[in-house]
C-alpha positions as CSV (number, residue, x, y, z in Angstrom):
1,M,8.5,-7.8,2.1
2,A,5.1,-8.8,2.4
3,E,4.1,-5.2,3.7
4,L,6.0,-3.4,0.6
5,L,3.7,-5.6,-1.6
6,A,0.8,-4.5,0.0
7,I,1.7,-0.8,-0.6
8,L,2.4,-1.5,-4.6
9,K,-0.8,-3.6,-5.0
10,A,-2.5,-0.4,-3.3
11,C,-0.4,1.8,-5.6
12,N,-1.7,-0.1,-8.6
13,L,-5.2,-0.8,-7.5
14,C,-5.2,3.3,-7.4
15,E,-3.6,3.9,-10.6
16,L,-6.3,1.4,-12.5
17,K,-9.2,3.8,-11.5
18,D,-9.1,7.0,-13.1
19,V,-11.8,8.6,-10.9
20,L,-9.5,7.7,-7.8
21,K,-6.9,9.9,-9.6
22,M,-8.8,13.1,-8.9
23,R,-9.5,12.6,-5.1
24,K,-6.6,12.4,-2.3
25,I,-5.3,9.1,-1.6
26,V,-3.8,8.1,1.7
27,I,-2.1,4.6,1.8
28,V,-1.5,3.5,5.3
29,S,0.5,0.6,6.9
30,D,1.0,-0.8,10.4
31,S,4.8,-1.2,9.1
32,M,6.9,1.9,10.4
33,E,9.7,0.1,8.5
34,A,8.1,0.1,5.2
35,V,6.5,3.5,5.2
36,S,10.1,4.9,6.2
37,W,11.5,3.2,3.2
38,V,8.8,4.2,0.7
39,N,9.0,7.8,2.0
40,D,12.9,8.2,2.5
41,E,15.3,9.3,0.0
42,E,18.0,7.3,1.3
43,F,17.7,3.2,1.1
44,R,19.9,0.7,1.8
45,N,18.4,-2.6,1.7
46,L,19.6,-3.9,-1.9
47,N,17.4,-7.1,-1.9
48,L,14.1,-4.7,-2.2
49,V,15.4,-2.0,-4.2
50,D,13.5,-2.9,-7.1
51,I,10.0,-2.8,-5.1
52,I,10.9,0.5,-3.6
53,Y,11.3,1.8,-7.3
54,D,7.9,0.5,-8.5
55,I,6.2,2.1,-5.3
56,R,7.8,5.2,-5.6
57,S,7.2,5.5,-9.5
58,C,3.5,4.6,-9.2
59,L,3.1,7.2,-6.5
60,R,4.6,9.9,-8.6
61,L,2.1,9.2,-11.0
62,M,-0.8,10.1,-9.0
63,K,-1.0,13.7,-7.6
64,Y,-2.5,13.5,-4.4
65,T,-0.9,10.3,-2.8
66,S,0.8,9.3,0.2
67,V,2.1,6.9,2.4
68,H,1.5,7.1,6.2
69,H,2.1,4.7,9.1
70,I,-0.7,4.0,11.3
71,S,-0.9,1.7,14.6
72,R,-2.0,-1.7,14.5
73,V,-4.7,-1.0,16.8
74,D,-6.2,1.5,14.4
75,N,-5.8,-0.5,11.2
76,S,-8.3,-3.2,12.1
77,E,-9.3,-3.0,8.2
78,A,-6.0,-4.0,6.9
79,D,-5.7,-6.7,9.7
80,F,-9.0,-8.2,8.5
81,L,-8.1,-8.5,5.0
82,A,-4.3,-9.8,5.9
83,K,-6.1,-12.6,8.0
84,R,-8.7,-13.4,5.1
85,G,-5.6,-13.6,2.7
86,A,-3.6,-15.6,5.2
87,S,-6.8,-18.1,5.3
88,S,-6.1,-18.8,1.5
89,L,-8.7,-16.4,0.0
90,L,-8.7,-17.7,-3.8
91,E,-7.5,-15.0,-6.3
92,G,-10.3,-13.4,-7.8
93,D,-12.6,-13.3,-4.6
94,V,-14.0,-9.6,-4.1
95,I,-14.0,-7.8,-0.7
96,K,-15.6,-4.5,-0.3
97,W,-14.7,-1.9,2.4
98,R,-15.6,1.4,2.6
99,I,-13.6,4.4,1.0
100,D,-14.2,7.8,2.6
């Protein structure tokens, strides 16, 4: 569930920035299960159907957006953010990281 919420948050952040709609956006997650749920047509987990629908709807609004799996080793930026969040990062704090 947390992985799906992170993907949805990434979609929503991209949607807020009009300039990002003109760029190719690749959302990566180290959760193969979450990526599979977002990208596959068939989805059988009824408890998460609403969040999957929200993610897919958001992705359809943006032209060049995709969701891909990345290994945990290669996902150090997300790992850093997750650890900051787990250590009670306050709402409204700003964390900057590079967007290529």
